Residue frames relative to the residue before (quaternion, step in Angstrom):
aa qw qx qy qz dx dy dz
X 1.0000 0.0000 0.0000 0.0000 0.00 0.00 0.00
X 0.6540 0.5303 -0.3305 0.4265 3.56 0.90 -0.88
X 0.6697 0.4902 -0.3099 0.4638 3.56 0.90 -0.91
X 0.6299 0.5359 -0.3339 0.4523 3.56 1.07 -0.74
X 0.6563 0.5115 -0.3094 0.4603 3.58 0.98 -0.91
X 0.6393 0.5276 -0.3207 0.4584 3.55 1.02 -0.86
X 0.6485 0.5234 -0.3165 0.4532 3.56 0.97 -0.88
X 0.6635 0.5015 -0.3126 0.4588 3.55 0.99 -0.88
X 0.6394 0.5217 -0.3332 0.4560 3.58 1.04 -0.81
X 0.6514 0.5113 -0.3153 0.4634 3.59 0.98 -0.86
X 0.6343 0.5334 -0.3208 0.4585 3.54 1.03 -0.84
X 0.6483 0.5224 -0.3118 0.4579 3.55 1.01 -0.90
X 0.6529 0.5125 -0.3118 0.4625 3.58 0.96 -0.89
X 0.6493 0.5226 -0.3123 0.4558 3.56 0.97 -0.88
X 0.6494 0.5238 -0.3111 0.4553 3.54 1.00 -0.89
X 0.6558 0.5100 -0.3100 0.4623 3.57 0.98 -0.87
X 0.6465 0.5265 -0.3155 0.4531 3.57 1.02 -0.83
X 0.6575 0.5006 -0.3043 0.4739 3.56 0.94 -0.91
X 0.6457 0.5282 -0.3188 0.4500 3.54 0.98 -0.87
X 0.6490 0.5054 -0.3143 0.4740 3.56 1.01 -0.83
X 0.6356 0.5415 -0.3228 0.4456 3.53 1.05 -0.80
X 0.6659 0.4947 -0.3016 0.4700 3.57 0.97 -0.84
X 0.6830 0.4940 -0.2884 0.4543 3.56 1.00 -0.83
X 0.7890 0.3420 -0.1613 0.4843 3.58 0.87 -0.95
X 0.5089 -0.5775 0.4585 0.4441 3.54 1.22 -0.51
X 0.5221 -0.6812 0.4103 0.3082 3.53 -0.71 1.08
X 0.6325 0.5602 -0.3479 0.4063 3.58 1.02 -0.76
X 0.6500 0.5096 -0.3230 0.4620 3.60 1.17 -0.41
X 0.6695 0.4796 -0.2914 0.4867 3.57 1.23 -0.39
X 0.7520 0.3132 -0.1659 0.5558 3.55 0.97 -0.93
X 0.3482 -0.7572 0.5168 0.1959 3.58 -0.49 1.19
X 0.0940 -0.7936 0.6004 0.0307 3.54 -0.88 0.96
X 0.5082 -0.6421 0.4626 0.3398 3.59 -0.98 0.75
X 0.2920 -0.7677 0.5502 0.1508 3.54 -0.96 0.88
X 0.2582 -0.7542 0.5854 0.1479 3.57 -0.85 0.98
X 0.1437 -0.8382 0.5244 0.0428 3.55 -0.30 1.26
X 0.4795 0.6765 -0.4427 0.3413 3.59 1.23 -0.14
X 0.2640 -0.7842 0.5460 0.1313 3.55 -0.92 0.93
X 0.7854 0.1605 -0.1300 0.5835 3.56 1.23 -0.09
X 0.4425 -0.7090 0.5056 0.2140 3.51 -1.33 0.43
X 0.4870 0.7061 -0.3890 0.3360 3.57 1.25 0.44
X 0.1176 -0.6955 0.6926 0.1512 3.48 -1.38 0.42
X 0.3959 -0.7565 0.4916 0.1714 3.55 -1.17 0.65
X 0.0927 -0.8203 0.5617 -0.0544 3.51 -0.76 1.21
X 0.2918 -0.7319 0.5879 0.1832 3.56 -1.20 0.61
X 0.2147 -0.7152 0.6516 0.1334 3.54 -0.79 1.07
X 0.4335 -0.7634 0.4160 0.2370 3.56 -0.58 1.14
X 0.3875 0.6803 -0.5033 0.3656 3.60 1.24 0.21
X 0.5961 0.6133 -0.3415 0.3897 3.56 1.12 -0.76
X 0.7825 0.1925 -0.1039 0.5829 3.59 1.14 -0.63
X 0.2495 0.8478 -0.4444 0.1467 3.52 1.28 0.45
X 0.7196 0.4720 -0.2667 0.4339 3.58 0.81 -0.98
X 0.5571 0.5991 -0.4057 0.4075 3.60 1.19 -0.22
X 0.2024 -0.8454 0.4767 0.1307 3.58 1.33 -0.35
X 0.2288 0.8068 -0.5107 0.1895 3.57 0.72 1.07
X 0.5460 -0.6330 0.3915 0.3846 3.60 1.25 -0.17
X 0.6953 -0.5369 0.3069 0.3662 3.52 -1.22 0.64
X 0.6963 0.4737 -0.2968 0.4502 3.60 0.71 -0.99
X 0.6561 0.5008 -0.3087 0.4727 3.58 0.97 -0.83
X 0.6124 0.5398 -0.3525 0.4576 3.61 1.08 -0.64
X 0.6483 0.5067 -0.3091 0.4769 3.56 0.98 -0.86
X 0.6667 0.5005 -0.2961 0.4662 3.57 0.94 -0.88
X 0.6317 0.5310 -0.3258 0.4613 3.58 1.06 -0.75
X 0.6479 0.5152 -0.3203 0.4607 3.59 0.93 -0.87
X 0.6672 0.5004 -0.3004 0.4629 3.57 0.94 -0.87
X 0.6776 0.4940 -0.2946 0.4582 3.58 0.88 -0.94
X 0.6575 0.5119 -0.3080 0.4592 3.60 1.07 -0.69
X 0.5677 -0.6394 0.3591 0.3741 3.59 1.23 -0.38
X 0.4101 0.7106 -0.4786 0.3127 3.59 1.21 0.31
X 0.4890 -0.6368 0.5134 0.3029 3.53 -1.29 0.44
X 0.8213 0.0901 0.0475 0.5613 3.55 1.08 -0.78
X 0.2380 -0.7439 0.6040 0.1585 3.51 -1.38 0.14
X 0.1896 -0.7337 0.6434 0.1082 3.53 -1.28 0.65
X 0.1714 -0.8411 0.5105 0.0497 3.55 -0.33 1.28
X 0.4122 -0.6580 0.5578 0.2932 3.54 -1.37 0.07
X 0.5686 -0.6323 0.4145 0.3241 3.55 -0.95 0.94
X 0.6889 0.4908 -0.3195 0.4272 3.61 0.80 -0.89
X 0.6042 0.5291 -0.3678 0.4688 3.61 1.14 -0.45
X 0.6229 0.5230 -0.3220 0.4846 3.56 1.09 -0.75
X 0.6594 0.5084 -0.3066 0.4612 3.58 0.95 -0.87
X 0.6290 0.5254 -0.3316 0.4674 3.59 1.03 -0.76
X 0.6309 0.5373 -0.3204 0.4590 3.57 1.04 -0.84
X 0.6805 0.4788 -0.2822 0.4774 3.58 0.92 -0.93
X 0.6401 0.5436 -0.3251 0.4348 3.59 0.99 -0.84
X 0.6952 0.4484 -0.2617 0.4972 3.57 1.16 -0.57
X 0.6535 -0.5514 0.2959 0.4258 3.57 1.28 0.30
X 0.4030 0.7353 -0.4625 0.2883 3.58 1.23 0.20
X 0.3879 -0.7264 0.5273 0.2094 3.56 -1.14 0.70
X 0.4662 -0.6809 0.4934 0.2750 3.56 -0.89 0.97
X 0.6224 0.5449 -0.3378 0.4489 3.58 1.06 -0.74
X 0.6302 0.5370 -0.3273 0.4553 3.56 1.09 -0.72
X 0.6108 0.5431 -0.3483 0.4589 3.58 1.07 -0.71
X 0.6660 0.5052 -0.2949 0.4628 3.56 0.87 -0.99
X 0.6852 0.4867 -0.2900 0.4578 3.57 0.89 -0.92
X 0.6473 0.5212 -0.3310 0.4470 3.58 0.97 -0.82
X 0.6475 0.5056 -0.3182 0.4732 3.57 0.96 -0.82
X 0.6478 0.5168 -0.3131 0.4639 3.57 0.99 -0.84
X 0.6505 0.5239 -0.3141 0.4513 3.58 0.93 -0.88
X 0.7249 0.4322 -0.2312 0.4840 3.57 1.06 -0.79
X 0.4587 -0.7040 0.4335 0.3255 3.58 1.28 -0.13
X 0.4984 0.6387 -0.4181 0.4110 3.55 1.22 0.62
X 0.2391 -0.7450 0.5987 0.1713 3.59 -0.96 0.81
X 0.3233 -0.7099 0.5898 0.2089 3.56 -1.11 0.73
X 0.1915 -0.8667 0.4557 0.0669 3.53 0.02 1.35
X 0.8163 -0.0330 0.1007 0.5679 3.57 0.96 -0.81
X 0.1877 -0.7473 0.6210 0.1438 3.53 -1.34 0.28
X 0.3506 -0.7264 0.5567 0.1988 3.54 -1.05 0.83
X 0.0458 0.8098 -0.5786 0.0855 3.54 -0.54 1.23
X 0.2581 -0.7688 0.5719 0.1237 3.55 -1.26 0.35
X 0.2062 0.7565 -0.5847 0.2080 3.54 0.15 1.32
X 0.3924 -0.7538 0.4846 0.2071 3.58 -0.85 0.99
X 0.0477 0.8563 -0.5072 0.0852 3.57 0.77 1.13
X 0.7038 0.5170 -0.2585 0.4130 3.59 1.11 -0.67
X 0.5415 0.6774 -0.3912 0.3081 3.63 1.17 -0.46
X 0.5917 -0.6019 0.4138 0.3411 3.55 -1.25 0.42
X 0.6010 0.5813 -0.3617 0.4124 3.60 1.09 -0.61
X 0.3802 -0.7637 0.4705 0.2255 3.64 -0.47 1.15
X 0.6226 0.5376 -0.3502 0.4480 3.60 1.08 -0.61
X 0.6366 0.5138 -0.3162 0.4803 3.56 1.04 -0.80
X 0.6570 0.5123 -0.3138 0.4555 3.57 0.97 -0.86
X 0.6321 0.5280 -0.3371 0.4561 3.58 0.99 -0.78
X 0.6512 0.4968 -0.3081 0.4839 3.58 1.00 -0.83
X 0.6402 0.5385 -0.3203 0.4445 3.57 1.04 -0.80
X 0.6524 0.4983 -0.3171 0.4748 3.58 1.01 -0.75
X 0.6223 0.5195 -0.3352 0.4801 3.59 1.06 -0.72
X 0.6419 0.5234 -0.3082 0.4681 3.56 0.99 -0.88
X 0.6811 0.4937 -0.2878 0.4578 3.57 0.87 -0.97
X 0.6270 0.5326 -0.3416 0.4545 3.58 1.01 -0.75
X 0.6504 0.5071 -0.3112 0.4722 3.57 0.97 -0.87
X 0.6726 0.4958 -0.2928 0.4649 3.58 0.95 -0.91
X 0.6498 0.5133 -0.3161 0.4631 3.57 0.96 -0.82
X 0.6040 0.5645 -0.3515 0.4393 3.56 1.10 -0.69
X 0.6631 0.4820 -0.2953 0.4906 3.57 0.98 -0.85
X 0.6681 0.5187 -0.3062 0.4369 3.56 0.90 -0.92
X 0.6262 0.5339 -0.3409 0.4546 3.57 1.00 -0.77
X 0.6585 0.5268 -0.3099 0.4392 3.58 1.02 -0.78
X 0.7260 0.3995 -0.2550 0.4983 3.59 1.06 -0.59
X 0.5539 -0.6455 0.3771 0.3665 3.57 1.30 0.05
X 0.3861 0.7147 -0.4894 0.3173 3.58 1.22 0.46
X 0.4095 -0.7723 0.4460 0.1923 3.57 -0.79 1.04
X 0.8297 0.1370 0.0121 0.5410 3.57 0.99 -0.85
X 0.1389 -0.7420 0.6419 0.1346 3.52 -1.40 0.17
X 0.4589 -0.6818 0.4949 0.2822 3.58 -0.98 0.83
X 0.1155 -0.7750 0.6191 0.0524 3.56 -1.11 0.80
X 0.0111 0.8219 -0.5674 0.0489 3.59 0.22 1.28
X 0.6003 -0.5701 0.4068 0.3862 3.61 -1.25 0.17
X 0.0644 0.8345 -0.5404 0.0859 3.56 0.84 1.01
X 0.7749 0.2960 -0.2429 0.5029 3.56 -0.91 0.93
X 0.7425 0.3236 -0.1989 0.5517 3.58 1.28 -0.12
X 0.3652 0.7716 -0.4523 0.2581 3.55 1.03 0.77
X 0.7450 0.4538 -0.2314 0.4307 3.61 0.99 -0.75
X 0.7873 0.2461 -0.1199 0.5525 3.57 1.04 -0.74
X 0.3318 -0.7599 0.5281 0.1831 3.55 -0.73 1.08
X 0.5271 0.6841 -0.4355 0.2539 3.55 -1.30 -0.02
X 0.4686 0.6559 -0.4764 0.3511 3.62 1.17 0.04
X 0.4325 -0.7033 0.5087 0.2439 3.55 -0.80 1.05
X 0.4443 -0.7327 0.4476 0.2558 3.58 -0.69 1.08
X 0.5810 0.5528 -0.3782 0.4624 3.60 1.13 -0.51
X 0.6532 0.4949 -0.3074 0.4836 3.56 1.00 -0.82
X 0.6291 0.5329 -0.3307 0.4592 3.56 1.02 -0.81
X 0.6317 0.5352 -0.3278 0.4550 3.58 1.04 -0.79
X 0.6564 0.5010 -0.3085 0.4722 3.57 0.96 -0.85
X 0.6635 0.5006 -0.3017 0.4669 3.58 1.04 -0.76
X 0.6255 0.5055 -0.3393 0.4879 3.57 1.08 -0.67
X 0.5892 0.5649 -0.3611 0.4509 3.59 1.10 -0.66
X 0.6246 0.5313 -0.3369 0.4627 3.59 1.02 -0.75
X 0.6410 0.5172 -0.3146 0.4719 3.56 1.00 -0.81
X 0.6648 0.5045 -0.2979 0.4634 3.57 0.96 -0.86
X 0.6357 0.5149 -0.3271 0.4730 3.58 1.00 -0.78
X 0.6311 0.5093 -0.3236 0.4875 3.57 1.06 -0.76
X 0.6313 0.5399 -0.3242 0.4527 3.57 1.03 -0.78
X 0.6125 0.5390 -0.3413 0.4668 3.58 1.06 -0.72
X 0.6680 0.5116 -0.2870 0.4580 3.54 1.01 -0.88
X 0.7729 0.3876 -0.1739 0.4713 3.56 0.95 -0.95
X 0.4465 -0.7130 0.4396 0.3146 3.59 1.21 -0.34
X 0.6333 0.4614 -0.3422 0.5186 3.58 1.18 0.59
X 0.3274 -0.7873 0.4963 0.1632 3.59 -0.69 1.10
X 0.2725 -0.7485 0.5763 0.1825 3.63 -0.76 0.97
X 0.2179 -0.7790 0.5788 0.1033 3.57 -0.80 1.06
X 0.3856 -0.7221 0.5273 0.2279 3.58 -0.72 1.06
X 0.0949 -0.8319 0.5467 0.0094 3.57 -0.40 1.23
X 0.2906 -0.7361 0.5868 0.1715 3.56 -0.90 0.95
X 0.1561 -0.7660 0.6183 0.0806 3.56 -1.12 0.77
X 0.4111 -0.7591 0.4517 0.2255 3.56 -0.52 1.15
X 0.6929 0.4699 -0.2762 0.4720 3.59 1.16 -0.53
X 0.5548 0.6382 -0.3822 0.3726 3.59 1.26 -0.17
X 0.4893 -0.6419 0.5036 0.3080 3.55 -1.15 0.63
X 0.7419 0.2473 -0.1642 0.6012 3.56 1.30 -0.29
X 0.8389 0.1357 -0.1329 0.5101 3.56 -1.02 0.85
X 0.3922 0.7174 -0.4894 0.3033 3.60 0.96 0.86
X 0.6703 0.4455 -0.2958 0.5145 3.59 1.25 -0.25
X 0.5679 -0.5949 0.4421 0.3581 3.55 -1.09 0.69
X 0.6410 0.5470 -0.3208 0.4325 3.58 1.00 -0.81
X 0.6208 0.5300 -0.3364 0.4696 3.58 1.10 -0.66
X 0.6589 0.4933 -0.3052 0.4789 3.56 0.95 -0.86
X 0.6320 0.5335 -0.3226 0.4603 3.56 1.02 -0.82
X 0.6389 0.5249 -0.3177 0.4641 3.58 1.00 -0.85
X 0.6864 0.4898 -0.2929 0.4508 3.58 0.79 -1.02
X 0.6582 0.5072 -0.3126 0.4603 3.59 0.95 -0.86
X 0.7052 0.4646 -0.2813 0.4557 3.58 0.81 -0.96
X 0.7132 0.4534 -0.2628 0.4655 3.60 0.95 -0.85
X 0.4774 0.6388 -0.4577 0.3930 3.59 1.23 -0.03
X 0.3153 -0.7920 0.4671 0.2348 3.55 1.20 -0.58
X 0.5461 0.6211 -0.3973 0.3977 3.58 1.26 0.16
X 0.4960 -0.7027 0.4202 0.2892 3.62 -0.80 0.94
X 0.7140 0.4414 -0.2629 0.4756 3.60 1.17 -0.41
X 0.3532 0.7589 -0.4895 0.2443 3.61 1.22 0.12
X 0.0230 0.7937 -0.6056 0.0525 3.57 -0.90 0.98
X 0.3133 -0.7323 0.5788 0.1749 3.54 -1.26 0.58
X 0.1858 -0.7554 0.6211 0.0953 3.55 -0.97 0.94
X 0.0188 -0.8204 0.5700 -0.0414 3.55 -0.53 1.20
X 0.2585 -0.7690 0.5833 0.0385 3.52 -1.35 0.26
X 0.5627 -0.6039 0.4426 0.3504 3.60 -1.01 0.80
X 0.6995 0.4791 -0.2711 0.4558 3.57 0.74 -1.08
X 0.7042 0.4806 -0.2863 0.4372 3.59 0.79 -0.99
X 0.6007 0.5412 -0.3667 0.4603 3.60 1.06 -0.59
X 0.6741 0.4815 -0.2861 0.4816 3.56 0.95 -0.90
X 0.6755 0.5046 -0.2942 0.4501 3.56 0.83 -0.99
X 0.7207 0.4584 -0.2492 0.4564 3.58 0.92 -0.87
X 0.5109 -0.6881 0.3899 0.3368 3.57 1.25 -0.29
X 0.4717 0.6619 -0.4593 0.3584 3.60 1.20 0.32
X 0.4627 -0.6413 0.5287 0.3083 3.55 -1.14 0.64
X 0.5397 -0.6493 0.4269 0.3239 3.57 -1.00 0.78
X 0.5482 0.6027 -0.3989 0.4209 3.60 1.20 -0.33
X 0.4962 0.6582 -0.4250 0.3739 3.58 1.23 -0.30
X 0.5676 0.6174 -0.3789 0.3913 3.59 1.16 -0.56
X 0.5782 0.5996 -0.3719 0.4098 3.58 1.19 -0.43
X 0.6195 0.6161 -0.3267 0.3605 3.57 1.17 -0.54
X 0.6902 0.4618 -0.2789 0.4822 3.59 1.24 -0.23
X 0.4645 -0.6247 0.5597 0.2842 3.52 -1.11 0.80
X 0.6159 -0.5938 0.3758 0.3561 3.56 -1.06 0.76
X 0.6272 0.5510 -0.3445 0.4294 3.60 1.03 -0.67
X 0.7008 0.4701 -0.2556 0.4717 3.56 1.21 -0.48
X 0.7141 0.2894 -0.2487 0.5869 3.57 1.29 0.29
X 0.0752 -0.8495 0.5222 0.0017 3.54 0.01 1.28
X 0.7843 0.1514 -0.0707 0.5975 3.56 1.22 -0.57
X 0.0646 -0.7753 0.6268 0.0425 3.54 -1.27 0.44
X 0.3475 -0.7461 0.5339 0.1938 3.58 -0.86 1.00
X 0.1961 -0.8091 0.5516 0.0515 3.53 -0.76 1.15
X 0.2390 0.7139 -0.6325 0.1822 3.52 -1.07 0.93
X 0.2883 -0.7280 0.5871 0.2056 3.58 -1.25 -0.21
X 0.1960 -0.7745 0.5853 0.1385 3.57 -1.24 0.18
X 0.5428 -0.6621 0.4155 0.3071 3.60 -1.07 0.73
X 0.5937 -0.5540 0.4468 0.3753 3.53 -1.33 0.27
X 0.8283 0.2968 -0.1914 0.4351 3.52 -1.37 0.28
X 0.5835 0.4924 -0.4213 0.4895 3.56 1.09 0.76
X 0.3390 -0.7677 0.5091 0.1910 3.57 -0.60 1.11
X 0.6146 -0.5503 0.4095 0.3895 3.56 -1.23 0.39
X 0.5992 0.5630 -0.3613 0.4399 3.60 1.17 -0.45
X 0.7382 0.4223 -0.2126 0.4811 3.58 1.07 -0.77
X 0.6289 0.5927 -0.3441 0.3671 3.56 0.96 -0.87
X 0.0082 -0.7690 0.6390 0.0140 3.55 -1.19 0.69
X 0.7846 -0.3615 0.2183 0.4539 3.56 -1.30 0.06
X 0.6455 0.5701 -0.3299 0.3867 3.58 0.97 -0.80
X 0.6192 0.5611 -0.3366 0.4341 3.58 1.23 -0.39
X 0.4779 0.6859 -0.4480 0.3168 3.59 1.17 -0.26
X 0.0678 -0.7839 0.6169 0.0200 3.55 -1.02 0.88
X 0.6820 -0.4651 0.3586 0.4358 3.54 -1.31 0.18
X 0.5958 -0.5763 0.4138 0.3765 3.61 -1.09 0.64
X 0.7615 0.3242 -0.2723 0.4908 3.54 -0.92 0.99
X 0.6665 0.4893 -0.3006 0.4755 3.58 1.25 -0.30
X 0.7140 0.3834 -0.2452 0.5320 3.59 1.29 0.11
X 0.6154 -0.5756 0.4152 0.3430 3.55 -1.23 -0.49
X 0.3537 0.7327 -0.5125 0.2746 3.61 1.18 0.25
X 0.4798 -0.6822 0.4688 0.2909 3.63 -1.02 0.74
X 0.0497 -0.8597 0.5081 0.0151 3.56 0.60 1.15
X 0.5730 0.5730 -0.3907 0.4366 3.61 1.06 -0.62
X 0.6744 0.4971 -0.2811 0.4681 3.54 0.85 -1.02
X 0.6716 0.5146 -0.3002 0.4404 3.57 0.86 -0.96
X 0.7136 0.4505 -0.2688 0.4643 3.59 0.75 -1.01
X 0.6211 0.5326 -0.3467 0.4587 3.58 1.06 -0.63
X 0.6397 0.5125 -0.3208 0.4746 3.58 0.99 -0.81
X 0.6818 0.4865 -0.2912 0.4623 3.57 0.87 -0.94
X 0.6711 0.5146 -0.3066 0.4368 3.57 0.93 -0.85
X 0.6414 0.5405 -0.3214 0.4396 3.58 1.09 -0.67
X 0.5287 0.6217 -0.4147 0.4026 3.58 1.23 -0.12
X 0.2598 -0.8248 0.4736 0.1672 3.58 1.32 -0.25
X 0.6109 0.4792 -0.3810 0.5020 3.54 0.94 0.93
X 0.5971 -0.5853 0.3852 0.3906 3.63 -1.02 0.59
X 0.0092 0.7774 -0.6279 0.0368 3.57 -0.92 0.98
X 0.3131 -0.7390 0.5708 0.1732 3.54 -0.90 0.98
X 0.1866 -0.7612 0.6134 0.0971 3.57 -0.73 1.08
X 0.0703 -0.8269 0.5578 -0.0143 3.56 -0.49 1.21
X 0.3563 -0.7456 0.5298 0.1907 3.56 -0.66 1.17
X 0.0800 0.8048 -0.5791 0.1022 3.57 -0.56 1.18
X 0.1795 0.7666 -0.5953 0.1601 3.55 -0.38 1.27
X 0.1858 -0.7517 0.6244 0.1029 3.55 -1.28 0.53
X 0.2686 0.8031 -0.4747 0.2398 3.54 0.55 1.17
X 0.4680 -0.7139 0.4501 0.2621 3.57 -0.64 1.16
X 0.6348 0.5369 -0.3378 0.4412 3.59 1.04 -0.72
X 0.6637 0.4858 -0.3046 0.4804 3.58 1.01 -0.76
X 0.6340 0.5378 -0.3277 0.4488 3.58 1.12 -0.67
X 0.6084 0.5336 -0.3522 0.4701 3.61 1.26 -0.25
X 0.5991 0.5845 -0.3482 0.4222 3.58 1.25 -0.37
X 0.5866 -0.4983 0.4695 0.4327 3.53 -1.29 0.15
X 0.5861 -0.6233 0.3720 0.3600 3.62 -0.85 0.89
X 0.6708 0.4985 -0.3086 0.4542 3.60 0.88 -0.89
X 0.6355 0.5248 -0.3354 0.4565 3.60 0.99 -0.76
X 0.6656 0.4990 -0.3023 0.4654 3.57 0.89 -0.92
X 0.6589 0.5134 -0.3054 0.4571 3.58 0.95 -0.89
X 0.6680 0.5078 -0.3001 0.4537 3.58 0.93 -0.90
X 0.6681 0.4949 -0.3057 0.4640 3.58 0.86 -0.95
X 0.6458 0.5314 -0.3174 0.4470 3.57 0.96 -0.86
X 0.6666 0.4944 -0.3006 0.4700 3.57 0.95 -0.87
X 0.6385 0.5296 -0.3258 0.4535 3.58 0.94 -0.86
X 0.6973 0.4670 -0.2740 0.4698 3.57 0.90 -0.90
X 0.6255 0.5225 -0.3410 0.4685 3.59 1.06 -0.67
X 0.6762 0.4828 -0.2923 0.4735 3.58 0.91 -0.90
X 0.6371 0.5249 -0.3305 0.4576 3.59 1.01 -0.76
X 0.6487 0.5164 -0.3120 0.4638 3.58 1.04 -0.79
X 0.6422 0.5074 -0.3126 0.4820 3.56 1.04 -0.78
X 0.6558 0.5155 -0.3112 0.4554 3.58 0.93 -0.90
X 0.6355 0.5310 -0.3178 0.4618 3.58 1.01 -0.79
X 0.7167 0.4723 -0.2496 0.4483 3.55 1.00 -0.89
X 0.8522 0.0960 0.0173 0.5141 3.56 0.77 -1.05
X 0.6075 -0.5254 0.3770 0.4612 3.60 1.22 -0.13
X 0.5902 -0.6141 0.4006 0.3376 3.54 -1.16 0.64
């Protein structure tokens, strides 16, 4: 009898719960976690922004953390200088971990894309050495721009795709992902469509494209081109702005300004990126002599504030 009574009581409770659910709507009865995030971005400092201050790798990491960034994007030659002076790679990894900063990417310059097979072989050796260091500090990625192929056009994109595949295979071996970076000033790989072709024709499942506000403008690609990539194929994006009344023929790296201080269609760009519904690291990358005159922390803080304000304007905080 007791078990029967218990069963009837449970049945009655279940019936009442279902009835309440039908009357009020199941979502009002069953609590669901609410996702309040309005964007899928994290904020990163590319150390080009404070490059000329020459404060060294550890100080750059500390500056990014103190300014409030989630991550940092370092330069290979700064890492090499640190090691040449006796610095420990393990210490870099630990310092970043202690500060809660992830090392998302490294800017390197290996001529992997060129037609000369001897140069390419040296570039792969260089990249392997660099990836080895990056893996030790916990860096996830390395940029793979068309270095060495900027002045003379004519590199076959099918060949470039096969060469990028070699970089990706090396990345699998070393645990560091090479990001195919387009350069708007390059005679090769200056259009977003060219980078998209090379990445897709590499045939590698981890192929990704690294793009940039400035380089899209300089290279002549429409910003709507960003819609053509699945979110998984764009893990990072370089953020900057450019002034009015400067043509793509004249503009160079030195014209880059903080986001919101120029005329780039940042609302459009951030909205396109946010609709990919996948995590994307926004990395502030500027090369501005006026910012290099500032204290590194001041420049980093202002850049982050302006980047976050631009994102909030476009998609909400």
